[in-house]
Backbone as JSON Lines, residues from 0, in Angstrom:
{"i":0,"aa":"X","n":[-32.09,-33.34,-1.18],"ca":[-32.02,-31.9,-1.72],"c":[-31.95,-30.87,-0.27]}
{"i":1,"aa":"X","n":[-33.27,-31.81,0.58],"ca":[-33.36,-30.6,1.78],"c":[-32.05,-28.88,1.87]}
{"i":2,"aa":"X","n":[-31.26,-30.1,2.14],"ca":[-29.65,-30.27,1.96],"c":[-29.31,-29.22,1.19]}
{"i":3,"aa":"X","n":[-28.99,-30.08,0.08],"ca":[-28.57,-29.23,-1.54],"c":[-28.76,-27.84,-1.08]}
{"i":4,"aa":"X","n":[-30.28,-27.56,-0.97],"ca":[-30.65,-26.23,-1.37],"c":[-30.3,-24.67,0.05]}
{"i":5,"aa":"X","n":[-29.77,-25.58,0.76],"ca":[-29.56,-24.95,2.24],"c":[-28.32,-24.46,1.82]}
{"i":6,"aa":"X","n":[-27.13,-25.67,1.83],"ca":[-25.78,-25.44,0.8],"c":[-26.07,-23.94,-0.63]}
{"i":7,"aa":"X","n":[-26.67,-24.16,-1.8],"ca":[-27.27,-23.39,-3.13],"c":[-27.09,-21.92,-1.47]}
{"i":8,"aa":"X","n":[-28.58,-21.67,-1.06],"ca":[-28.85,-20.4,0.01],"c":[-27.98,-19.6,0.62]}
{"i":9,"aa":"X","n":[-26.55,-21.3,1.41],"ca":[-25.48,-20.46,1.88],"c":[-25.22,-20.02,0.66]}
{"i":10,"aa":"X","n":[-24.09,-19.72,0.43],"ca":[-23.51,-20.0,-0.9],"c":[-24.0,-19.05,-1.38]}
{"i":11,"aa":"X","n":[-25.25,-18.72,-2.4],"ca":[-25.37,-16.98,-2.5],"c":[-25.54,-15.99,-1.34]}
{"i":12,"aa":"X","n":[-25.84,-16.95,-0.46],"ca":[-25.71,-15.08,0.76],"c":[-24.76,-14.59,0.89]}
{"i":13,"aa":"X","n":[-23.98,-16.42,0.58],"ca":[-22.1,-15.12,1.46],"c":[-21.76,-14.43,0.08]}
{"i":14,"aa":"X","n":[-22.04,-15.56,-1.54],"ca":[-22.07,-13.98,-2.33],"c":[-21.81,-13.31,-2.7]}
{"i":15,"aa":"X","n":[-23.32,-12.89,-2.28],"ca":[-23.71,-12.3,-2.25],"c":[-23.02,-10.7,-1.12]}
{"i":16,"aa":"X","n":[-22.98,-11.57,-0.41],"ca":[-21.73,-10.08,1.41],"c":[-20.25,-9.74,0.93]}
{"i":17,"aa":"X","n":[-19.86,-11.06,-0.12],"ca":[-18.91,-10.78,-0.1],"c":[-18.65,-9.78,-1.93]}
{"i":18,"aa":"X","n":[-19.66,-9.77,-2.77],"ca":[-19.58,-8.57,-3.85],"c":[-19.87,-7.55,-2.98]}
{"i":19,"aa":"X","n":[-21.09,-7.56,-2.14],"ca":[-20.93,-6.2,-1.44],"c":[-20.15,-5.62,-0.62]}
{"i":20,"aa":"X","n":[-19.63,-6.29,-0.02],"ca":[-18.39,-5.77,0.52],"c":[-17.57,-5.04,0.16]}
{"i":21,"aa":"X","n":[-16.78,-5.76,-1.07],"ca":[-15.71,-5.05,-2.45],"c":[-16.48,-3.91,-3.24]}
{"i":22,"aa":"X","n":[-17.75,-4.12,-3.19],"ca":[-17.69,-2.21,-3.42],"c":[-18.21,-1.24,-3.01]}
{"i":23,"aa":"X","n":[-17.82,-1.44,-1.88],"ca":[-17.91,0.8,-1.16],"c":[-16.47,1.23,-1.37]}
{"i":24,"aa":"X","n":[-17.31,2.37,-1.46],"ca":[-16.4,3.75,-1.51],"c":[-15.39,3.18,-0.38]}
{"i":25,"aa":"X","n":[-13.44,4.2,-0.63],"ca":[-13.28,4.75,0.06],"c":[-14.05,5.23,1.14]}
{"i":26,"aa":"X","n":[-12.92,5.1,2.16],"ca":[-13.76,5.27,3.87],"c":[-12.28,6.05,4.74]}
{"i":27,"aa":"X","n":[-12.71,6.49,5.76],"ca":[-11.79,6.0,6.46],"c":[-12.36,6.39,7.92]}
{"i":28,"aa":"X","n":[-11.71,4.88,8.6],"ca":[-12.02,3.62,9.7],"c":[-11.33,4.63,10.98]}
{"i":29,"aa":"X","n":[-12.06,3.9,12.06],"ca":[-11.35,4.24,13.41],"c":[-10.99,2.51,13.4]}
{"i":30,"aa":"X","n":[-9.66,3.0,14.31],"ca":[-8.83,0.88,14.23],"c":[-9.76,1.22,15.12]}
{"i":31,"aa":"X","n":[-10.84,0.26,16.19],"ca":[-11.18,-0.49,17.52],"c":[-10.18,0.93,17.98]}
{"i":32,"aa":"X","n":[-10.54,0.53,19.92],"ca":[-10.44,1.44,20.59],"c":[-9.15,1.54,20.92]}
{"i":33,"aa":"X","n":[-8.14,1.91,20.13],"ca":[-6.86,3.21,20.34],"c":[-6.94,3.69,19.62]}
{"i":34,"aa":"X","n":[-7.91,4.56,18.46],"ca":[-8.89,5.88,17.55],"c":[-7.44,5.84,16.8]}
{"i":35,"aa":"X","n":[-6.84,4.4,15.68],"ca":[-5.68,4.73,15.15],"c":[-6.69,4.82,13.96]}
{"i":36,"aa":"X","n":[-6.25,5.77,13.53],"ca":[-6.89,6.22,11.79],"c":[-6.34,5.39,11.24]}
{"i":37,"aa":"X","n":[-7.63,4.36,10.1],"ca":[-7.37,4.25,9.38],"c":[-7.88,3.9,7.7]}
{"i":38,"aa":"X","n":[-6.52,4.5,6.3],"ca":[-7.61,4.67,6.03],"c":[-8.21,3.65,4.58]}
{"i":39,"aa":"X","n":[-9.16,3.22,3.83],"ca":[-9.83,2.73,3.17],"c":[-9.54,2.95,1.46]}
{"i":40,"aa":"X","n":[-9.34,3.48,1.02],"ca":[-8.45,4.16,-0.54],"c":[-8.04,2.87,-1.83]}
{"i":41,"aa":"X","n":[-8.99,4.09,-2.63],"ca":[-8.4,3.4,-3.76],"c":[-6.12,3.53,-4.36]}
{"i":42,"aa":"X","n":[-6.7,2.99,-5.21],"ca":[-5.95,3.24,-5.86],"c":[-4.57,4.49,-6.04]}
{"i":43,"aa":"X","n":[-3.61,5.41,-5.2],"ca":[-3.5,6.42,-5.79],"c":[-2.51,6.57,-7.25]}
{"i":44,"aa":"X","n":[-2.74,7.86,-8.33],"ca":[-1.61,7.75,-8.89],"c":[-1.21,8.98,-8.63]}
{"i":45,"aa":"X","n":[-0.03,9.83,-8.24],"ca":[1.6,10.8,-8.48],"c":[2.97,11.19,-9.19]}
{"i":46,"aa":"X","n":[2.33,11.82,-9.56],"ca":[3.89,12.42,-10.33],"c":[5.23,12.25,-8.72]}
{"i":47,"aa":"X","n":[6.25,12.52,-10.03],"ca":[7.13,12.54,-9.37],"c":[7.34,14.13,-8.29]}
{"i":48,"aa":"X","n":[6.31,14.82,-8.41],"ca":[6.55,15.89,-7.41],"c":[5.99,15.61,-6.66]}
{"i":49,"aa":"X","n":[4.72,14.97,-6.3],"ca":[4.37,15.01,-5.16],"c":[4.71,13.33,-4.49]}
{"i":50,"aa":"X","n":[5.24,12.76,-4.99],"ca":[5.76,11.95,-4.79],"c":[6.46,12.0,-3.93]}
{"i":51,"aa":"X","n":[7.66,13.0,-3.8],"ca":[8.62,14.4,-3.91],"c":[8.07,14.38,-1.31]}
{"i":52,"aa":"X","n":[6.73,14.51,-1.73],"ca":[6.67,14.89,-0.8],"c":[6.62,14.65,0.78]}
{"i":53,"aa":"X","n":[6.49,12.86,-0.02],"ca":[6.44,12.2,1.19],"c":[7.91,11.3,1.87]}
{"i":54,"aa":"X","n":[8.53,11.91,1.93],"ca":[10.27,11.71,1.98],"c":[10.15,11.41,3.53]}
{"i":55,"aa":"X","n":[9.87,10.83,4.27],"ca":[9.79,10.24,5.78],"c":[9.78,11.55,6.86]}
{"i":56,"aa":"X","n":[10.46,12.73,6.21],"ca":[10.7,13.97,7.57],"c":[9.22,14.74,7.97]}
{"i":57,"aa":"X","n":[9.24,14.65,9.08],"ca":[8.56,16.29,9.37],"c":[7.49,14.68,9.34]}
{"i":58,"aa":"X","n":[7.45,13.94,10.05],"ca":[6.18,13.75,10.19],"c":[4.81,12.8,8.43]}
{"i":59,"aa":"X","n":[5.71,13.17,7.9],"ca":[5.57,12.75,6.89],"c":[5.57,11.34,6.63]}
{"i":60,"aa":"X","n":[4.77,10.39,5.74],"ca":[5.12,8.92,5.66],"c":[6.19,9.11,4.74]}
{"i":61,"aa":"X","n":[6.62,7.58,4.53],"ca":[8.02,7.94,3.34],"c":[7.93,7.11,2.13]}
{"i":62,"aa":"X","n":[7.4,7.48,1.26],"ca":[7.7,6.56,0.35],"c":[8.77,6.69,-1.59]}
{"i":63,"aa":"X","n":[9.11,4.92,-1.98],"ca":[9.43,4.49,-2.5],"c":[8.55,4.45,-3.75]}
{"i":64,"aa":"X","n":[9.35,4.53,-5.41],"ca":[8.65,4.31,-5.74],"c":[9.13,3.45,-6.94]}
{"i":65,"aa":"X","n":[9.22,2.22,-7.16],"ca":[10.09,0.97,-8.44],"c":[9.3,0.28,-9.86]}
{"i":66,"aa":"X","n":[9.93,1.42,-10.57],"ca":[8.79,0.75,-11.62],"c":[7.44,0.8,-11.76]}
{"i":67,"aa":"X","n":[7.35,2.13,-11.37],"ca":[6.14,2.58,-11.09],"c":[4.57,2.03,-10.78]}
{"i":68,"aa":"X","n":[5.94,2.27,-8.71],"ca":[4.94,1.64,-8.17],"c":[5.0,1.64,-7.26]}
{"i":69,"aa":"X","n":[4.45,2.44,-6.74],"ca":[5.04,3.42,-4.84],"c":[4.33,2.32,-3.43]}
{"i":70,"aa":"X","n":[5.74,2.61,-2.71],"ca":[5.41,1.54,-1.57],"c":[5.27,2.03,-0.52]}
{"i":71,"aa":"X","n":[4.93,1.7,0.89],"ca":[5.14,2.72,1.52],"c":[5.88,1.74,2.11]}
{"i":72,"aa":"X","n":[6.84,2.36,2.66],"ca":[8.49,2.24,3.27],"c":[8.64,2.49,5.04]}
{"i":73,"aa":"X","n":[7.34,3.46,5.6],"ca":[7.89,4.16,6.66],"c":[7.48,3.52,8.49]}
{"i":74,"aa":"X","n":[6.94,1.6,7.79],"ca":[7.29,1.73,9.13],"c":[7.8,0.08,8.72]}
{"i":75,"aa":"X","n":[8.89,0.31,7.89],"ca":[10.17,-0.71,7.36],"c":[11.85,0.0,8.5]}
{"i":76,"aa":"X","n":[11.72,-0.94,9.12],"ca":[12.97,-0.75,9.86],"c":[14.31,0.36,9.21]}
{"i":77,"aa":"X","n":[14.0,-1.28,8.44],"ca":[15.81,-0.09,7.18],"c":[15.11,1.15,6.99]}
{"i":78,"aa":"X","n":[14.2,1.24,6.72],"ca":[13.97,3.12,6.27],"c":[13.53,4.16,7.15]}
{"i":79,"aa":"X","n":[13.86,3.63,8.63],"ca":[13.62,4.76,9.91],"c":[13.86,6.16,9.29]}
{"i":80,"aa":"X","n":[13.41,7.36,9.66],"ca":[14.21,8.12,8.89],"c":[13.75,8.7,8.26]}
{"i":81,"aa":"X","n":[13.31,7.9,7.23],"ca":[13.22,8.71,5.05],"c":[14.83,8.03,4.05]}
{"i":82,"aa":"X","n":[15.35,7.21,5.16],"ca":[15.81,7.1,4.02],"c":[17.38,5.82,4.89]}
{"i":83,"aa":"X","n":[17.49,5.34,3.54],"ca":[19.09,3.85,3.67],"c":[19.39,4.14,3.0]}
{"i":84,"aa":"X","n":[21.12,3.64,3.33],"ca":[21.96,3.0,2.59],"c":[21.93,4.56,2.08]}
{"i":85,"aa":"X","n":[21.43,5.61,2.57],"ca":[22.61,6.82,1.91],"c":[21.28,7.2,0.31]}
{"i":86,"aa":"X","n":[19.52,6.63,0.43],"ca":[18.78,6.98,-0.5],"c":[17.82,7.63,0.27]}
{"i":87,"aa":"X","n":[17.18,8.13,0.21],"ca":[15.52,9.21,0.56],"c":[14.44,8.29,0.18]}
{"i":88,"aa":"X","n":[14.2,8.89,0.9],"ca":[12.08,8.49,0.96],"c":[11.72,9.47,-1.23]}
{"i":89,"aa":"X","n":[10.82,9.42,-1.1],"ca":[9.66,10.45,-2.01],"c":[10.43,10.09,-2.6]}
{"i":90,"aa":"X","n":[11.82,9.16,-3.71],"ca":[11.8,9.5,-5.05],"c":[11.87,8.51,-5.24]}
{"i":91,"aa":"X","n":[11.54,8.63,-7.17],"ca":[11.82,7.04,-8.03],"c":[12.99,6.46,-7.65]}
{"i":92,"aa":"X","n":[13.57,5.27,-7.35],"ca":[14.11,4.58,-7.55],"c":[14.65,3.56,-7.95]}
{"i":93,"aa":"X","n":[13.52,3.11,-8.86],"ca":[13.67,1.72,-9.2],"c":[15.85,1.32,-10.03]}
{"i":94,"aa":"X","n":[16.35,2.34,-10.06],"ca":[17.6,2.61,-10.74],"c":[18.0,1.45,-9.55]}
{"i":95,"aa":"X","n":[18.34,2.34,-8.86],"ca":[19.5,2.3,-7.58],"c":[19.58,0.94,-7.42]}
{"i":96,"aa":"X","n":[17.79,0.62,-7.35],"ca":[17.45,-1.26,-6.41],"c":[17.76,-2.09,-6.54]}
{"i":97,"aa":"X","n":[17.5,-1.76,-8.3],"ca":[18.05,-2.78,-9.74],"c":[19.57,-2.77,-9.26]}
{"i":98,"aa":"X","n":[20.48,-1.34,-10.26],"ca":[21.91,-2.0,-10.3],"c":[22.36,-1.51,-8.82]}
{"i":99,"aa":"X","n":[22.16,-1.31,-7.57],"ca":[22.91,-0.83,-6.96],"c":[22.73,-1.32,-5.33]}
{"i":100,"aa":"X","n":[21.75,-1.75,-5.11],"ca":[21.38,-3.0,-3.52],"c":[21.15,-4.14,-4.59]}
{"i":101,"aa":"X","n":[22.12,-4.89,-3.17],"ca":[22.59,-6.22,-3.37],"c":[21.06,-7.07,-3.38]}
{"i":102,"aa":"X","n":[20.99,-6.65,-2.45],"ca":[19.58,-7.85,-1.99],"c":[18.03,-6.7,-3.57]}
{"i":103,"aa":"X","n":[18.56,-6.04,-4.4],"ca":[17.56,-6.3,-5.69],"c":[15.22,-5.68,-5.25]}
{"i":104,"aa":"X","n":[14.94,-5.78,-6.14],"ca":[13.48,-5.92,-5.76],"c":[12.81,-6.72,-4.63]}
{"i":105,"aa":"X","n":[13.16,-8.02,-4.32],"ca":[13.24,-9.12,-3.13],"c":[12.58,-8.7,-1.55]}
{"i":106,"aa":"X","n":[13.51,-7.64,-1.2],"ca":[12.86,-6.53,-0.34],"c":[11.55,-6.22,0.56]}
{"i":107,"aa":"X","n":[11.12,-5.94,-1.33],"ca":[9.82,-5.34,-1.54],"c":[8.61,-5.64,-1.31]}
{"i":108,"aa":"X","n":[8.97,-6.99,-1.11],"ca":[7.21,-7.62,-0.97],"c":[6.91,-8.68,0.42]}
{"i":109,"aa":"X","n":[5.7,-7.72,0.59],"ca":[5.01,-7.85,1.95],"c":[5.0,-5.83,2.0]}
{"i":110,"aa":"X","n":[5.6,-5.07,1.92],"ca":[5.59,-3.74,1.94],"c":[4.61,-3.2,1.22]}
{"i":111,"aa":"X","n":[3.69,-2.96,1.96],"ca":[2.4,-1.77,0.98],"c":[2.25,-1.09,-0.11]}
{"i":112,"aa":"X","n":[1.54,-1.21,-0.45],"ca":[1.51,-0.96,-2.8],"c":[0.97,0.48,-1.91]}
{"i":113,"aa":"X","n":[0.93,1.65,-2.86],"ca":[0.25,2.8,-2.52],"c":[-0.58,2.77,-3.75]}
{"i":114,"aa":"X","n":[0.24,3.08,-4.91],"ca":[-0.39,3.63,-6.12],"c":[0.19,3.6,-7.37]}
{"i":115,"aa":"X","n":[0.42,4.28,-7.8],"ca":[1.44,4.4,-9.18],"c":[2.22,5.64,-8.94]}
{"i":116,"aa":"X","n":[3.17,5.87,-9.54],"ca":[4.14,6.34,-10.16],"c":[4.14,6.69,-11.48]}
{"i":117,"aa":"X","n":[3.83,8.76,-11.72],"ca":[3.1,8.88,-12.96],"c":[3.9,10.24,-13.79]}
{"i":118,"aa":"X","n":[4.31,9.61,-14.57],"ca":[5.32,11.46,-15.18],"c":[5.2,11.1,-16.86]}
């Protein structure tokens, strides 16, 4: 009986900690000794004009939108410099990816999702 009580108590404690950790507001944290800034944020909603600012140029991150979902391609090697196969970042590339890309949307898997495109 004591073992069951301890297991239930442990499970309850873990549940409370998980719920508390998941309910924290968006915040900025520093990543260890590197002092690299890591943003912990809620999902972003932006329009096409706002998306165009994230073109991978002049130190800006490179974002693309596909089917209303905004992906961060900044660290994706094929998007080095904010362009890939003649297409620039900072745009909705749904039609181009679906109709012209030989690999379609399969390469989007694993890319960080930034938020949603709303026009």
